[in-house]
VEXMITOR-301582 format. One record per atom (N, C-alpha, C, O, CB): x, y, z; residue in three letters. Coordinates in pm, whole numbers, padded with zeros to 5 digits, always signed. Each point is the difference from the previous one (the first is absolute). Glycine has a CB too. Example, Ala and Ser with C-alpha at 12.3 -4.5 7.8 and 13.67 -1.06 7.14 Angstrom:
2
+01319-00569+00780ALA-00089+00119+00000ALA+00090+00120+00000ALA+00104-00002+00066ALA-00293-00115+00059ALA+00154+00222-00197SER+00082+00119+00006SER-00077+00109+00073SER+00051+00111+00017SER+00067-00174-00232SER
This chain:
149
-03701-00168-00509MET+00148-00012+00039MET-00022-00047+00169MET-00056+00063+00090MET+00175+00154-00285MET-00064-00330+00199THR+00022-00086+00122THR+00081+00099+00098THR+00043+00112-00025THR-00036-00359-00110THR+00000+00166+00266GLY+00090+00086+00124GLY+00147-00073-00080GLY+00090+00076-00034GLY-00278-00063+00339GLY+00199-00130-00323VAL+00134-00051-00044VAL+00055+00080-00103VAL+00120+00024+00008VAL-00178-00243+00048VAL-00014+00272-00166ASP+00045+00073-00110ASP+00018+00144+00041ASP+00101+00057-00041ASP-00214-00216-00115ASP+00042+00213+00219ARG+00042+00114+00077ARG+00128+00010+00087ARG+00067+00103+00001ARG-00293-00090-00011ARG+00257-00123+00083GLU+00132-00028+00072GLU+00099+00002-00078GLU+00094+00070+00038GLU-00184-00191+00106GLU+00104+00056-00263PHE+00101-00030-00094PHE+00026+00129-00058PHE+00115+00042+00005PHE-00177-00277-00049PHE-00044+00316-00020LEU+00004+00126-00036LEU+00062+00106+00088LEU+00069+00094-00041LEU-00249-00171-00071LEU+00155+00057+00212ALA+00067+00082+00111ALA+00178-00007+00035ALA+00089+00083+00022ALA-00346-00127+00076ALA+00247-00100-00109LEU+00152-00078-00007LEU+00076+00060-00103LEU+00102+00066+00021LEU-00181-00291+00046LEU+00026+00201-00190GLU+00055+00028-00134GLU+00040+00164+00021GLU+00118+00036-00012GLU-00279-00235-00142GLU+00063+00287+00183ARG+00010+00164+00017ARG+00127+00024+00094ARG+00101+00065-00029ARG-00378-00016+00014ARG+00250-00110+00125GLU+00117+00039+00096GLU+00146-00049-00031GLU+00098+00072+00021GLU-00278-00076+00148GLU+00191-00134-00223LEU+00128-00025-00042LEU+00063+00072-00124LEU+00121+00019-00015LEU-00181-00222+00118LEU-00049+00246-00199ALA+00045+00101-00104ALA+00064+00135+00072ALA+00102+00052-00045ALA-00300-00145-00124ALA+00137+00138+00268VAL+00043+00122+00049VAL+00161-00030+00079VAL+00100+00070-00011VAL-00389+00020+00039VAL+00276-00201+00042PHE+00134-00044+00072PHE+00106-00023-00100PHE+00113+00043+00021PHE-00235-00156+00165PHE+00089+00040-00308LEU+00120-00014-00070LEU+00046+00103-00091LEU+00109-00001-00058LEU-00160-00212+00083LEU-00048+00310-00036ARG+00057+00140-00062ARG+00083+00046+00099ARG+00111+00034-00040ARG-00303+00037-00094ARG+00165-00057+00270ARG+00061+00085+00059ARG+00131-00081+00054ARG+00098+00067+00033ARG-00319+00079+00012ARG+00225-00257-00038ALA+00100-00087+00000ALA+00115+00016-00092ALA+00117+00006+00038ALA-00284-00133+00036ALA+00121+00135-00218ARG+00086+00033-00114ARG+00091+00139+00040ARG+00122+00015+00011ARG-00314-00129-00189ARG+00091+00197+00192ALA+00037+00163+00025ALA+00118-00013+00119ALA+00106+00060-00017ALA-00381+00061-00037ALA+00255-00198+00171SER+00077-00014+00107SER+00120-00060-00028SER+00097+00039+00065SER-00278-00042+00055SER+00196-00092-00211SER+00125-00091-00033SER+00075+00093-00082SER+00121+00015+00017SER-00228-00255-00017SER+00036+00310-00095GLY+00070+00115-00077GLY+00073+00099+00088GLY+00116+00031-00029GLY-00292-00049-00141GLY+00115+00070+00278GLU+00063+00093+00103GLU+00132-00063+00073GLU+00110+00053+00015GLU-00356+00044+00026GLU+00206-00219-00004MET+00120-00071+00073MET+00104-00023-00082MET+00113+00035+00033MET-00250-00142+00108MET+00107+00036-00272ALA+00101-00009-00101ALA+00099+00130-00024ALA+00123-00007-00010ALA-00295-00154-00091ALA+00099+00274+00093ARG+00098+00139-00033ARG+00071+00021+00123ARG+00112+00050-00008ARG-00268+00080-00156ARG+00106-00162+00280GLU+00051+00045+00131GLU+00145-00076-00001GLU+00105+00053+00038GLU-00357-00020+00098GLU+00240-00164-00186ILE+00116-00070+00048ILE+00118+00031-00136ILE+00123+00002+00008ILE-00285-00214+00158ILE+00088+00232-00269HIS+00099+00072-00097HIS-00087+00052-00110HIS-00089-00071-00046HIS+00296-00081+00095HIS-00186+00270-00093PRO-00068+00080-00105PRO-00040-00097-00151PRO-00098+00021-00071PRO+00251+00209+00187PRO-00060-00324-00135ASP+00012-00074-00129ASP-00088-00133+00026ASP-00037-00069-00095ASP+00291+00167+00030ASP-00286-00129+00199LEU-00049-00161+00027LEU-00158+00030-00043LEU-00078+00090+00032LEU+00259-00191+00205LEU-00193-00020-00325GLU-00156-00028-00053GLU-00097-00039+00133GLU+00049-00061+00095GLU+00046-00045-00350GLU-00219+00142+00251PRO-00086-00042+00098PRO+00002-00139+00048PRO-00002-00041+00116PRO-00119+00207-00204PRO+00126-00248-00054ALA-00031-00130+00040ALA+00124-00064+00076ALA-00020-00100+00069ALA-00146+00082-00267ALA+00294+00073+00188ALA+00099-00079+00054ALA-00007+00028+00175ALA+00075-00062+00074ALA+00081+00076-00325ALA-00241+00073+00295TYR+00006+00016+00127TYR-00060-00149+00076TYR+00031-00033+00115TYR-00052+00318-00160TYR-00046-00343-00022GLY-00063-00115+00045GLY+00156-00104+00004GLY+00029-00070+00097GLY-00328+00122-00222GLY+00358-00043+00037LEU+00132-00107-00009LEU+00078+00029+00108LEU+00061-00095+00049LEU-00038+00077-00292LEU-00010+00138+00299LEU+00092+00047+00109LEU-00065-00041+00124LEU+00070-00026+00097LEU+00021+00224-00222LEU-00224-00206+00132VAL-00083-00025+00119VAL+00020-00158+00035VAL+00010-00050+00112VAL-00192+00249-00177VAL+00185-00263-00062ARG+00014-00168+00004ARG+00114-00036+00052ARG+00007-00086+00088ARG-00125+00047-00274ARG+00229+00108+00133LEU+00150-00023+00008LEU+00042+00059+00133LEU+00114-00016+00042LEU-00072+00027-00300LEU-00120+00047+00315GLU+00029+00068+00155GLU-00031-00114+00084GLU+00084-00050+00075GLU-00155+00305-00109GLU-00067-00303+00019GLU-00073-00105+00073GLU+00061-00154-00009GLU-00008-00074+00098GLU-00199+00231-00147GLU+00266-00201-00071THR+00026-00129-00024THR+00150+00010-00011THR+00055-00110-00013THR-00281+00041-00098THR+00295+00159+00112GLY+00153+00003-00028GLY+00029-00062-00146GLY-00093-00022-00078GLY+00149-00005+00342GLY+00073+00003-00293GLU+00060-00059-00125GLU-00122-00090-00074GLU-00066-00080+00068GLU+00329+00070+00048GLU-00287+00029-00244GLN-00088-00086-00072GLN+00054-00047-00144GLN+00096+00060-00048GLN-00281+00059+00178GLN+00139-00200-00185ARG+00009-00023-00135ARG-00079+00098-00094ARG-00118+00013+00030ARG+00155-00243+00044ARG+00004+00296-00174ALA-00094+00072-00085ALA-00096-00076-00051ALA-00100+00068-00021ALA+00254+00069-00031ALA-00166-00239+00024THR-00103-00103-00027THR-00126+00006+00113THR-00118+00014-00030THR+00321-00170-00081THR-00153+00142+00239ALA-00078-00019+00096ALA-00088+00140+00018ALA-00117+00007+00038ALA+00287-00195+00062ALA-00102+00275-00127LEU-00065+00164-00007LEU-00120-00001-00083LEU-00116+00031+00028LEU+00344+00091-00021LEU-00163-00174-00141ALA-00109+00007-00120ALA-00125-00087+00039ALA-00112+00050-00013ALA+00302-00023-00175ALA-00178-00152+00232VAL-00119-00087+00062VAL-00085+00091+00092VAL-00113+00042-00026VAL+00257-00265+00026VAL-00081+00243+00096TYR-00068+00078+00105TYR-00062+00115-00034TYR-00096+00021+00074TYR+00237-00104+00055TYR-00121+00176-00223PHE-00070+00096-00064PHE-00069-00026-00108PHE-00072+00089-00044PHE+00210+00023+00124PHE-00133-00236-00143GLY-00077-00043-00103GLY+00020+00082-00130GLY-00094+00051-00061GLY-00062-00132+00234GLY+00298+00090-00212VAL+00043+00083-00099VAL+00090-00079-00083VAL+00048-00098+00057VAL-00076+00296+00079VAL+00064-00178-00264GLY+00100-00072-00072GLY+00142+00023+00035GLY+00037+00094+00071GLY-00194-00090-00239GLY+00233-00088+00120LYS+00151+00003+00036LYS+00070+00133-00067LYS+00093+00063+00051LYS-00085-00341-00043LYS-00063+00304-00117ALA+00042+00155-00096ALA-00042+00110+00075ALA+00068+00102-00010ALA-00108-00188-00224ALA-00068+00087+00313THR-00044+00097+00075THR+00087+00028+00107THR+00067+00103+00006THR-00275-00157-00072THR+00208-00043+00156MET+00097-00011+00114MET+00132+00015-00023MET+00069+00065+00079MET-00209-00196+00004MET+00195+00073-00196SER+00154+00045-00037SER+00000+00174-00001SER+00062+00075+00076SER-00010-00318-00252SER-00125+00272+00085ARG-00008+00152-00002ARG-00013+00088+00100ARG+00059+00107+00006ARG-00133-00161-00170ARG-00014+00006+00257GLN-00014+00099+00118GLN+00113-00029+00083GLN+00053+00096+00058GLN-00303-00081-00057GLN+00299-00138+00017LEU+00107-00028+00073LEU+00146+00091-00043LEU+00073+00060+00078LEU-00205-00306-00051LEU+00146+00234-00175ARG+00140+00079-00042ARG-00054+00132+00021ARG+00094+00074+00031ARG+00026-00230-00220ARG-00246+00229+00186ALA-00002+00136+00044ALA+00048+00014+00150ALA+00088+00083+00021ALA-00277-00041-00190ALA+00152-00097+00250LEU+00038-00019+00152LEU+00162-00018+00031LEU+00067+00062+00083LEU-00306-00182-00059LEU+00274+00030-00105GLU+00139-00008-00002GLU+00084+00139-00059GLU+00089+00053+00067GLU-00144-00319-00094GLU+00028+00297-00056THR+00038+00147-00045THR+00010+00086+00089THR+00099+00069+00023THR-00192-00095-00195THR-00027+00028+00238LEU-00024+00116+00123LEU+00083-00039+00106LEU-00007+00079+00094LEU-00234-00026-00137LEU+00328-00163+00062GLY+00049-00045+00110GLY-00059-00033+00121GLY+00063+00013+00105GLY+00066+00084-00204GLY-00256-00144+00094LEU-00124-00044+00096LEU+00031-00151+00016LEU-00019-00055+00108LEU-00179+00233-00196LEU+00244-00243-00015ILE-00017-00168-00001ILE+00151-00036-00029ILE+00076+00087-00043ILE-00346-00123-00063ILE+00312-00097+00131THR+00094-00047-00057THR-00013-00148-00038THR-00049-00087+00072THR+00161+00263+00040THR-00061-00195-00233ARG-00041-00169-00023ARG+00147-00069+00005ARG+00106+00055-00030ARG-00340-00025-00153ARG+00219-00144+00222ARG+00130-00110-00026ARG-00049-00128-00054ARG-00118-00037-00001ARG+00252+00124+00197ARG-00034-00150-00238PRO-00061-00152-00065PRO-00040-00091+00142PRO+00052+00007+00112PRO+00136-00018-00364PRO-00269-00053+00217ASP-00067-00108+00099ASP+00082-00107-00014ASP+00011-00061-00106ASP-00247+00123+00090ASP+00314-00098+00146PRO+00092-00114+00010PRO-00051-00119-00029PRO+00064-00084-00063PRO+00040+00191+00211PRO-00240-00128-00097ASP-00056-00105-00058ASP-00061-00031-00143ASP-00045-00109-00035ASP+00029+00124+00251ASP+00021+00091-00288ASP-00031-00001-00163ASP+00068+00123-00053ASP-00040+00113+00026ASP-00200-00229-00016ASP+00337+00091-00078GLY+00088+00113-00048GLY-00043+00064-00131GLY+00069+00078-00066GLY+00115-00191+00179GLY-00325+00063-00149ARG-00076+00075-00094ARG-00090+00101+00055ARG-00041+00095-00067ARG+00057-00282-00067ARG-00043+00169+00244ALA-00090+00090+00085ALA+00088+00112+00096ALA+00121-00006+00025ALA-00303-00210-00019ALA+00093+00312+00036SER+00064+00102+00061SER-00075+00027+00145SER-00120-00027+00012SER+00197+00124-00255SER-00013-00050+00333LEU-00068+00028+00136LEU+00024+00157-00002LEU+00100+00069-00021LEU-00050-00313+00167LEU-00206+00276-00112VAL+00017+00183+00016VAL-00001+00014+00152VAL-00025-00096+00073VAL-00125+00193-00300VAL+00181+00031+00274ALA+00006+00045+00142ALA-00009+00144-00022ALA+00015+00049-00112ALA+00128-00239+00219ALA-00171+00264+00005LEU+00005+00122+00025LEU+00137+00031+00033LEU+00064-00076+00071LEU-00290+00078-00013LEU+00286+00125-00112THR+00139+00039+00033THR-00024+00092+00133THR-00108+00058+00017THR+00213-00067-00282THR-00015+00018+00339ASP+00007+00099+00117ASP-00084+00112-00031ASP-00102+00026+00063ASP+00330-00086-00002ASP-00185+00125-00158GLU-00060+00117-00052GLU-00166-00010-00044GLU-00079+00089+00030GLU+00335-00041-00109GLU-00291-00159+00010GLY-00124-00025-00019GLY-00081-00030+00127GLY-00121+00023-00003GLY+00198-00093-00214GLY-00023+00024+00326LEU-00091-00036+00106LEU-00013+00119+00111LEU-00093+00010+00080LEU+00160-00264-00124LEU+00054+00349+00032ALA+00006+00125+00067ALA-00124+00085-00072ALA-00088+00042+00075ALA+00368-00056-00018ALA-00288+00034-00165ARG-00088+00083-00068ARG-00156-00059+00033ARG-00091+00068+00049ARG+00289-00010-00243ARG-00205-00199+00156PHE-00134-00073+00006PHE-00046+00040+00139PHE-00103+00066+00014PHE+00158-00275-00175PHE+00037+00159+00291SER-00032+00027+00123SER-00070+00125+00046SER-00105+00003+00064SER+00277-00140-00052SER-00091+00252-00056ALA-00022+00129+00036ALA-00156+00041-00073ALA-00068+00087+00055ALA+00360-00035-00034ALA-00334-00111-00130VAL-00144+00046-00083VAL-00066-00081+00083VAL-00087+00063+00060VAL+00125-00014-00321VAL-00032-00193+00297ARG-00075-00075+00065ARG-00057+00044+00138ARG-00117-00011+00039ARG+00239-00139-00170ARG-00020+00198+00194ASN-00037+00054+00141ASN-00066+00128-00017ASN-00087+00026+00084ASN+00279-00136+00030ASN-00174+00183-00191ALA-00068+00137-00033ALA-00182-00046-00028ALA-00105+00043+00046ALA+00378+00081-00185ALA-00240-00222+00048ARG-00190-00036-00045ARG-00055-00057+00113ARG-00112+00030+00040ARG+00127-00102-00293ARG+00073-00027+00320ARG-00053-00063+00137ARG-00065+00125+00104ARG-00113-00014+00048ARG+00320-00194-00067ARG-00145+00300+00040GLU-00030+00092+00084GLU-00125+00076-00042GLU-00073+00048+00087GLU+00309-00044-00028GLU-00270+00013-00210SER-00100+00052-00090SER-00121-00101+00041SER-00111+00050+00018SER+00280+00048-00227SER-00154-00213+00220TYR-00089-00109+00023TYR-00055+00047+00127TYR-00115+00040+00015TYR+00237-00233-00138TYR-00024+00184+00223VAL-00038+00001+00162VAL-00078+00127+00005VAL-00101-00011+00070VAL+00319-00112+00041VAL-00199+00245-00166LYS-00068+00102+00011LYS-00151+00004-00064LYS-00096+00055+00055LYS+00328+00031-00039LYS-00236-00154-00142LYS-00135+00001-00048LYS-00089-00132+00054LYS-00122-00009-00020LYS+00219+00146-00196LYS-00034-00220+00275LEU-00083-00118+00075LEU-00017+00038+00158LEU-00056-00081+00074LEU+00159-00113-00245LEU-00054+00316+00218GLU+00008+00007+00142GLU-00138-00035+00080GLU-00011-00053+00111GLU+00197+00229-00157GLU-00276-00137-00032GLY-00149-00031+00065GLY-00029-00164+00011GLY-00080-00044+00083GLY-00021+00281-00201GLY+00168-00315+00033TRP+00002-00142+00027TRP+00054-00091+00096TRP+00122+00002+00013TRP-00139+00049-00190TRP-00048-00128+00245ASP+00080-00074+00076ASP+00087-00112-00066ASP-00021-00036-00115ASP-00145+00097+00274ASP+00281-00122-00069SER+00087-00090-00064SER-00068-00130-00063SER+00050-00065-00091SER+00120+00158+00252SER-00305-00123-00090ALA-00065-00147-00078ALA-00063+00030-00129ALA-00032-00089-00078ALA-00032-00021+00298ALA+00046+00242-00243GLU-00062+00040-00114GLU+00109+00027-00132GLU-00023-00022-00119GLU-00167+00124+00292GLU+00290-00059-00124ILE+00124-00003-00093ILE+00054-00138-00036ILE+00042-00027-00112ILE+00019+00241+00213ILE-00065-00308+00013ALA+00042-00122-00029ALA-00095-00100-00082ALA+00043-00096-00063ALA+00086+00146+00264ALA-00266-00015-00190GLU-00093-00070-00083GLU+00009+00065-00149GLU-00020-00071-00098GLU-00138+00015+00312GLU+00183+00171-00224LEU+00010+00059-00139LEU+00131-00055-00035LEU-00005-00055-00110LEU-00136+00278+00134LEU+00255-00226+00031ALA+00111-00078-00064ALA-00025-00164-00028ALA+00070-00056-00085ALA+00080+00237+00211ALA-00238-00244-00064ARG-00031-00135+00004ARG-00087-00029-00144ARG+00019-00092-00079ARG-00015+00087+00367ARG-00100+00107-00298LEU-00080-00017-00124LEU+00061+00046-00122LEU-00040-00048-00106LEU-00144+00068+00239LEU+00278+00069-00133LEU+00079+00049-00107LEU+00067-00113-00047LEU-00010-00036-00117LEU+00036+00258+00200LEU+00052-00288+00012HIS+00089-00109-00026HIS-00071-00107-00070HIS+00039-00043-00109HIS+00092+00098+00303HIS-00258-00108-00122ARG-00080-00082-00059ARG-00020+00000-00132ARG+00015-00099-00071ARG-00093+00106+00250ARG+00035+00129-00227LEU-00033+00052-00123LEU+00107-00035-00093LEU-00021-00072-00098LEU-00109+00252+00198LEU+00255-00127-00069ASN+00116-00005-00060ASN+00053-00147-00025ASN+00081-00029-00088ASN-00047+00256+00190ASN-00083-00307-00022SER+00044-00145-00001SER-00081-00058-00122SER+00045-00090-00071SER+00001+00066+00342SER-00170+00083-00291LEU-00087-00060-00129LEU+00026+00065-00114LEU-00037-00054-00105LEU-00140-00003+00231LEU+00235+00165-00131GLN+00026+00086-00098GLN+00144-00052-00075GLN+00009-00025-00121GLN-00148+00225+00261GLN+00239-00210-00049GLY+00122-00046-00063GLY+00045-00163+00028GLY+00111-00044-00032GLY-00044+00305+00058GLY-00161-00330+00031GLY+00012-00162+00030GLY+00126-00007+00083GLY+00083-00087-00022GLY-00192-00010-00207GLY+00123+00178+00314THR+00112-00032+00102THR-00064+00022+00141THR-00093+00080+00017THR+00295-00001-00178THR-00148-00155+00260ASP-00018+00028+00147ASP+00086+00066+00092ASP-00018+00022+00119ASP-00082-00190-00156ASP+00194+00197-00036ASP+00114+00082+00085ASP-00058+00110+00078ASP+00073+00072+00069ASP+00098-00116-00240ASP
């Protein structure tokens, strides 16, 4: 086994642990927002909070899921009162999705608590290390999803 092979095996191992923990964390955060919220929907709330109102199709493309999957997830969020949909004035066939005030309040409370948890976990890291980790994860995510956002 070469050094490169060992490096990629180590990367695979660490990503597997990271992803498993991230899924569990998303589930916890989703339940804190609303007990009936699916873990996958937490990412939708993150995206809507960051970008504001968006077309459902743009969200589907960003997350790499089909329209039917996105529609189901958005319907669940709407039923819970966390998002609202309205017709797109530029295209009546499309809808624009946004967080409701309640959705934003619940999301912000959970996100702020999670941020404080990260601050505690990474208290031994300096800000340059945290910035570098964020930069590298963004770079990896850009490869995964084909986006440079």
